[in-house]
Backbone as JSON Lines, residues from 0, in Angstrom:
{"i":0,"aa":"S","n":[-46.39,-23.76,73.3],"ca":[-45.73,-24.59,72.31],"c":[-44.23,-24.53,72.52]}
{"i":1,"aa":"T","n":[-43.56,-25.61,72.19],"ca":[-42.12,-25.67,72.36],"c":[-41.36,-25.24,71.11]}
{"i":2,"aa":"A","n":[-42.05,-24.9,70.04],"ca":[-41.4,-24.47,68.81],"c":[-40.63,-23.18,69.05]}
{"i":3,"aa":"R","n":[-39.4,-23.18,68.54],"ca":[-38.57,-21.99,68.7],"c":[-38.2,-21.36,67.36]}
{"i":4,"aa":"T","n":[-38.4,-22.11,66.28],"ca":[-38.12,-21.6,64.93],"c":[-39.27,-22.02,64.02]}
{"i":5,"aa":"P","n":[-39.46,-21.33,62.91],"ca":[-40.52,-21.74,61.98],"c":[-40.39,-23.2,61.53]}
{"i":6,"aa":"S","n":[-39.18,-23.69,61.38],"ca":[-39.02,-25.08,60.94],"c":[-39.51,-26.07,62.0]}
{"i":7,"aa":"D","n":[-39.55,-25.64,63.26],"ca":[-40.09,-26.5,64.32],"c":[-41.58,-26.76,64.14]}
{"i":8,"aa":"L","n":[-42.24,-25.94,63.34],"ca":[-43.68,-26.08,63.11],"c":[-44.02,-26.95,61.91]}
{"i":9,"aa":"E","n":[-43.01,-27.42,61.18],"ca":[-43.26,-28.18,59.95],"c":[-44.08,-29.45,60.2]}
{"i":10,"aa":"K","n":[-43.76,-30.18,61.26],"ca":[-44.51,-31.42,61.54],"c":[-45.96,-31.1,61.88]}
{"i":11,"aa":"A","n":[-46.18,-30.05,62.64],"ca":[-47.55,-29.65,62.99],"c":[-48.35,-29.31,61.74]}
{"i":12,"aa":"L","n":[-47.73,-28.57,60.82],"ca":[-48.41,-28.22,59.59],"c":[-48.72,-29.46,58.76]}
{"i":13,"aa":"A","n":[-47.8,-30.4,58.73],"ca":[-48.03,-31.65,57.99],"c":[-49.23,-32.4,58.55]}
{"i":14,"aa":"I","n":[-49.36,-32.43,59.86],"ca":[-50.49,-33.12,60.5],"c":[-51.79,-32.39,60.19]}
{"i":15,"aa":"L","n":[-51.78,-31.07,60.28],"ca":[-52.99,-30.29,59.97],"c":[-53.41,-30.53,58.52]}
{"i":16,"aa":"N","n":[-52.45,-30.56,57.61],"ca":[-52.77,-30.82,56.2],"c":[-53.31,-32.24,56.0]}
{"i":17,"aa":"Q","n":[-52.74,-33.2,56.71],"ca":[-53.21,-34.58,56.59],"c":[-54.67,-34.69,57.04]}
{"i":18,"aa":"V","n":[-55.0,-34.07,58.14],"ca":[-56.38,-34.1,58.63],"c":[-57.31,-33.46,57.6]}
{"i":19,"aa":"A","n":[-56.92,-32.33,57.06],"ca":[-57.75,-31.64,56.07],"c":[-57.97,-32.52,54.84]}
{"i":20,"aa":"H","n":[-56.94,-33.22,54.41],"ca":[-57.05,-34.07,53.22],"c":[-57.89,-35.32,53.49]}
{"i":21,"aa":"Q","n":[-57.97,-35.74,54.75],"ca":[-58.74,-36.94,55.09],"c":[-60.21,-36.64,55.37]}
{"i":22,"aa":"A","n":[-60.56,-35.37,55.43],"ca":[-61.97,-35.01,55.63],"c":[-62.77,-35.46,54.41]}
{"i":23,"aa":"L","n":[-64.02,-35.71,54.63],"ca":[-64.91,-36.04,53.52],"c":[-65.02,-34.84,52.58]}
{"i":24,"aa":"P","n":[-65.46,-35.02,51.35],"ca":[-65.59,-33.89,50.42],"c":[-66.4,-32.72,50.98]}
{"i":25,"aa":"S","n":[-67.31,-33.02,51.88],"ca":[-68.13,-31.97,52.5],"c":[-67.36,-31.22,53.58]}
{"i":26,"aa":"G","n":[-66.18,-31.72,53.95],"ca":[-65.4,-31.12,55.03],"c":[-65.63,-31.78,56.37]}
{"i":27,"aa":"V","n":[-66.52,-32.76,56.4],"ca":[-66.88,-33.44,57.64],"c":[-65.71,-34.29,58.14]}
{"i":28,"aa":"L","n":[-65.48,-34.23,59.45],"ca":[-64.48,-35.06,60.12],"c":[-65.21,-36.03,61.02]}
{"i":29,"aa":"S","n":[-64.7,-37.25,61.09],"ca":[-65.28,-38.2,62.04],"c":[-64.44,-38.21,63.31]}
{"i":30,"aa":"E","n":[-64.91,-38.97,64.29],"ca":[-64.18,-39.03,65.55],"c":[-62.88,-39.8,65.39]}
{"i":31,"aa":"Q","n":[-62.91,-40.87,64.59],"ca":[-61.73,-41.71,64.42],"c":[-61.57,-42.09,62.95]}
{"i":32,"aa":"M","n":[-60.3,-42.34,62.59],"ca":[-60.0,-42.79,61.24],"c":[-59.05,-43.97,61.33]}
{"i":33,"aa":"D","n":[-59.19,-44.89,60.4],"ca":[-58.27,-46.02,60.32],"c":[-56.95,-45.48,59.78]}
{"i":34,"aa":"P","n":[-55.84,-45.61,60.54],"ca":[-54.58,-45.04,60.09],"c":[-54.01,-45.72,58.84]}
{"i":35,"aa":"A","n":[-54.39,-46.96,58.6],"ca":[-53.88,-47.67,57.42],"c":[-54.64,-47.32,56.16]}
{"i":36,"aa":"T","n":[-55.96,-47.13,56.28],"ca":[-56.78,-46.92,55.09],"c":[-57.27,-45.47,54.95]}
{"i":37,"aa":"G","n":[-57.27,-44.72,56.06],"ca":[-57.79,-43.36,56.03],"c":[-59.31,-43.3,56.04]}
{"i":38,"aa":"Q","n":[-59.95,-44.47,56.19],"ca":[-61.41,-44.49,56.21],"c":[-61.95,-44.03,57.56]}
{"i":39,"aa":"H","n":[-63.08,-43.33,57.5],"ca":[-63.76,-42.9,58.71],"c":[-64.38,-44.14,59.35]}
{"i":40,"aa":"V","n":[-64.12,-44.36,60.65],"ca":[-64.59,-45.58,61.32],"c":[-65.47,-45.32,62.52]}
{"i":41,"aa":"S","n":[-65.93,-44.1,62.67],"ca":[-66.8,-43.83,63.82],"c":[-67.75,-42.69,63.48]}
{"i":42,"aa":"V","n":[-68.36,-42.16,64.51],"ca":[-69.38,-41.13,64.37],"c":[-68.9,-40.0,63.45]}
{"i":43,"aa":"S","n":[-69.78,-39.59,62.56],"ca":[-69.46,-38.53,61.63],"c":[-70.75,-37.83,61.21]}
{"i":44,"aa":"P","n":[-70.86,-36.54,61.24],"ca":[-69.85,-35.58,61.69],"c":[-69.8,-35.51,63.2]}
{"i":45,"aa":"L","n":[-68.68,-35.07,63.69],"ca":[-68.51,-34.93,65.13],"c":[-68.02,-33.51,65.41]}
{"i":46,"aa":"T","n":[-68.84,-32.73,66.06],"ca":[-68.52,-31.33,66.32],"c":[-67.22,-31.18,67.09]}
{"i":47,"aa":"W","n":[-66.97,-32.1,68.01],"ca":[-65.75,-32.04,68.82],"c":[-64.53,-32.12,67.91]}
{"i":48,"aa":"S","n":[-64.54,-32.97,66.89],"ca":[-63.4,-33.08,65.98],"c":[-63.17,-31.77,65.24]}
{"i":49,"aa":"H","n":[-64.25,-31.15,64.8],"ca":[-64.13,-29.89,64.09],"c":[-63.58,-28.79,64.99]}
{"i":50,"aa":"S","n":[-64.11,-28.69,66.19],"ca":[-63.67,-27.61,67.09],"c":[-62.22,-27.8,67.5]}
{"i":51,"aa":"T","n":[-61.79,-29.02,67.7],"ca":[-60.4,-29.29,68.05],"c":[-59.48,-28.95,66.89]}
{"i":52,"aa":"Y","n":[-59.89,-29.26,65.67],"ca":[-59.1,-28.92,64.5],"c":[-58.96,-27.4,64.37]}
{"i":53,"aa":"V","n":[-60.06,-26.69,64.53],"ca":[-60.03,-25.23,64.44],"c":[-59.1,-24.66,65.52]}
{"i":54,"aa":"A","n":[-59.18,-25.18,66.73],"ca":[-58.31,-24.7,67.81],"c":[-56.84,-24.98,67.48]}
{"i":55,"aa":"A","n":[-56.55,-26.14,66.91],"ca":[-55.18,-26.47,66.54],"c":[-54.66,-25.54,65.45]}
{"i":56,"aa":"V","n":[-55.49,-25.24,64.47],"ca":[-55.09,-24.3,63.4],"c":[-54.84,-22.92,63.99]}
{"i":57,"aa":"Q","n":[-55.7,-22.47,64.88],"ca":[-55.51,-21.16,65.5],"c":[-54.19,-21.11,66.29]}
{"i":58,"aa":"N","n":[-53.91,-22.18,67.04],"ca":[-52.65,-22.23,67.8],"c":[-51.44,-22.23,66.86]}
{"i":59,"aa":"Y","n":[-51.54,-23.0,65.77],"ca":[-50.46,-23.03,64.79],"c":[-50.22,-21.63,64.21]}
{"i":60,"aa":"L","n":[-51.28,-20.98,63.78],"ca":[-51.15,-19.65,63.17],"c":[-50.6,-18.63,64.15]}
{"i":61,"aa":"R","n":[-51.04,-18.7,65.4],"ca":[-50.55,-17.78,66.43],"c":[-49.05,-17.97,66.66]}
{"i":62,"aa":"K","n":[-48.64,-19.23,66.79],"ca":[-47.22,-19.5,67.03],"c":[-46.38,-19.13,65.81]}
{"i":63,"aa":"S","n":[-46.89,-19.43,64.63],"ca":[-46.19,-19.09,63.39],"c":[-45.99,-17.58,63.29]}
{"i":64,"aa":"R","n":[-47.02,-16.83,63.62],"ca":[-46.93,-15.36,63.59],"c":[-45.92,-14.87,64.64]}
{"i":65,"aa":"D","n":[-45.96,-15.45,65.83],"ca":[-45.03,-15.03,66.88],"c":[-43.58,-15.29,66.48]}
{"i":66,"aa":"L","n":[-43.33,-16.41,65.82],"ca":[-41.96,-16.75,65.44],"c":[-41.48,-15.9,64.26]}
{"i":67,"aa":"A","n":[-42.4,-15.37,63.48],"ca":[-42.03,-14.53,62.34],"c":[-41.62,-13.12,62.79]}
{"i":68,"aa":"N","n":[-42.02,-12.75,63.98],"ca":[-41.71,-11.4,64.49],"c":[-40.41,-11.36,65.25]}
């Protein structure tokens, strides 16, 4: 990651929060979402979407921890 300060991670956190808020009440993520409406427009649930989100959160947390030290 190119983040050098905790504030460099703010946009990443905003994106992670947006994805979490756009998940269905069950937590299910689809492959694609309409950017204008936020509606799920493709296959759902999609394991690949979930695993990528988890990997992104792990990377965010790791980098955040590294920058705090």
